[in-house]
N, C-alpha and C positions, 0 to 999 in steps of 0.2 A: 726321723723327726718325732717330736713329742706327740703323744696321743692324749695329753691331759685334758683337752677340750672335747674329746670324742663323745658322741652321743649315739651309741650303737642301736638303742631302741628306736630313735628317730630315723636313723639311717635305714633300718629294716623296714619301717613304715613307708619311707620314701621309695625304696626299691620296689616294694609291693605295689604302691600306687602307680608307679611308672609301668611295670610289666602288665598290669591289668588294663592299661590303655592301649596296648599294642595288639594288633591282630596277627595271627600266624602268617598270613600272606605278606604282611609288611616286612617280615624278616626271612622270607623264603621258605616257610614251613607250610605243609599242606593242612587244610582244615580236616576235621574228622570225616570219616566216610559218609555218615548220614547228615553232615552239615550242622550237627548240634554239638555244643561243648558244654560240659557241666560247670566250667568256670569262665568268668569273664576275662578276656585277654589271654596272655601266655601263661602256661603252667610253669611252676618252679623248675620242673625237670627240663622243660624246653629252654628256659634261660640258661640253666646249667650246661646243657648240650651246646648251645651257641657260644658260651663263654669258655668251653673246654675245661670246666671244673666239675667236681662231683656234685650230684644232687644234694647229698648230705651237707657239703660245704656251703652251698648256696642257701639251703634251708636254715642253717645256723646263722648265716648273715642276716636273713630276714627276721629271724627270731631274736636278734641282738645278742647272740651267744658266741659270735666269732668276729675277730678283727680282720679286715681285708688288707691285703698288701696293695701297694700302689699299682703294680702291673694288673692285678685282678680288677681294681677300680677302673683303670683305663679300659680294660676289655668290657666291663659292664656298661660303661658310658657309651661305648660303640654299639653294643648289643641292644641296649634300651633306647637308642637314638636320642641321647641327651644333648641339649644344646650347650653352649659354653657356660651359661649361667647355672644350669642344672648340674653340669659336671663340677663346677667350682663349689656348688652347694654340697654335693655328695662328698667331695674331698674335705670340706670344712667339717661335716658331720663325722667323718672317719677320724678326725684329728690329724690328718696328714698335712694340713695347711695351718697348723696352730702354733707357729713359731713365736708370733708376737703375743706377749702376755696381755691378758685382759685387765683393764683398769676400770673399777667401778666407782671412782671418786666422782663427786658432783661436778658436772661440766659447767664451765663458764665460757661465754663467747670470747674468743681470742681478740685482743685489741685491734689487730690489723683488719680482722673481719668486721669489727664494729665500725672502724673508720670507713671501710668500703661501703657499708650500709648507709652511713650518714651522707656519703657523697653521691649516692644513687637517688637523686631527688625525683626523677621521673620514671624510674624503673622499679617495679615491685621486686623485693628481695627478702629472703629469710635465711637464717642460719639454722641448719638441722644438725643435731648431734646423734648420739646413739639412740636406737629404737625409734628414730624419726622424731625425737623430742625437739620442740621449737625453742631454740636458745635465744634468738634475737630476731628482730624484723625492723623494717623501715615503715614510715607512714604510708607509702604506696602499697605495701603488702597488706597493711591493716585495712586500707580502703578497698583493696581488691577482694580479700578473703573475709576477714572478720576482725573485730577489735580484740586482738590477742590479750591486751592488758586486762580485760575484764575476766579472763579465764584464769583460774588458780594455776600457779606455776606447775604444780604436780600433775595437772591435767592438760598442759600444753604439749600435745603430741599430734603430729599431722594425721596419722592413721586414725586416731581416736576422733579427730575433728571430721574426717571424711565420713565416718560411720555414725557419729553421734550428734554432730552439730547441724541442725536443720538448715541454717543459712549457708553453710559450706556445701552441704549435700545438694541444695537447690541450685548451686552455681553450675553444676555439671549436667548437660543434657545426656551425656554418655556415662552416667554415674557408675553403672555396673562395671564398665571397663576400667575406669579410673580406680575404683575401689579394689578391684582384683589385682591391678598392677601394684598399688600401694601395699596391699597385703602380701604379695609375692616378694616385694622388697623387704618387708618386715621379716618374712621367714628367712631370708638370707642373713639378716641381723641375728636371728635366733641361732643360726648355724655357727656364727662366729663366736657367740658366747652363750651356749645352751644353758648355763647355770645362772644366768642373770635373773635375780629374783624380781626386779621391776618389770622386766619384759614378760616373765611368766605371769605376773599379776595383770599386766595389760591384756595379754592374750586370754587369760581366764575371764576377765571382766567383759571383754568384747564378745567372747564366745557365749556368755550367759545372756547378754543384752541383745545380740543381733543374730538371727538365724542364718543370714547370708554370710556373715563373718565365719560362723561355726562351720558351715558347709564348705566354703572356699578354703578355709584353713585346713580342713581335712583332706583337700585335694592335693596338698603338698606341692603347690606351684611355687616356683622361685623366679626371680627376675633381677638382672643387673642392667641398669640403664644409666647412661651418662647424659642423655639429651632426649628431647621429645617435643611434642606439640600438645597443648591443652586448648580445648574450646570451652569457653565459659559464657553463661548468660548472666551478665551482671545487672542488678536492678537499676543502676544509674548510668553506666557506660554502654549498656546493651551487649550485643554478642561480640566477644573478643576471641581471636585466634592468636595464641601466644606461644612462642618457642621458649622452652626452658632448657637450661644447662647448669652445670655446677662446677664450682672451683673448690678443690680439696685443700684444706689448710695444712701447710707443711709442719707447723708447730704442733698440731693435733689432727692426725689423719681421720679421726672420728668426727670432725666438724666439716661441714660443707656449706658453702654459700650458694644458694639457689637463686638464679635470676630469671625473670620472665620478660621477654621483649617481643615487639611486633615488627614485622617486616616494613621497611620504609615504603611510603606511598600507598599503604593499604588502609581501609577504613578502621581496622583495629589500631593502627598507629595513631590515627586522629582521635579515636575514642579513648585511648590510653592517656593522651594529653588532656582530654576533658576530665578524666578521672583524677589526673594530677592536679588540675586547677581546683576541682571540687575538694580534694584532700587538703590542699593548702588553705582554702577558705575555711574549711571545718576546723583546721588547726588554729587559725587566727581567731575564730569565734571562741574556742576553748580557752585561749590565752586571755581574751578580753573578759571572759566571764569569771576569771579568777580574782 
């Protein structure tokens, strides 16, 4: 397979970050005789031993000076106890899963996704593109999160909003967890297209502005999620517990429709209806004022 999208330097940093988090006892190795270790986590030599490769080979991988074969990557995923998302991320960085060429043309929301958004009158929904750019939204999503229209198009990015928009940040009582998950998903995007200049610009900007982003980005966490639950403290609707899921567009797999729904019969469902009523009234007032 092609290695045109390989990022060996980032792969090495990822491998190092993962081995430093493992204790010898977790992989069946004894601690040092005096209970002290000069390095945090596993040594390079220990990873090489467990993976049945030479220490020099593994050292070159961490230094970005060697390309790993698929069998070696599989073995390292097992040795370093990588989950499915981390394993996929490692393969992306190695260029072993880079068959689909990257397209950096400006994304526009697909018509079928736009129609779906318009039909979801009581369900918050947004369309995310590459880098978690916000391509489109419906009135309910604007009522739930923020008025996306007032944000310059070049700044409409979900991760940026989570870290930089006070109104969005205040929605999450568990902001740290939400922010780290969104950042981990962004890192997976970076693995798919490591040479994307706009993504590099976004990461650089947020790293300078936010020390939490800078620290968490350096931890090399990755995540692949298709569904989950968000708890939000909304200034109008109150506390909402919403389940989110996404639909990938077949015409452009880099576009995803994200919907947020509440379980029937719950207070969150009732509060979502209140929010829908408020959003409709607000839209009516805007039309009347024109």
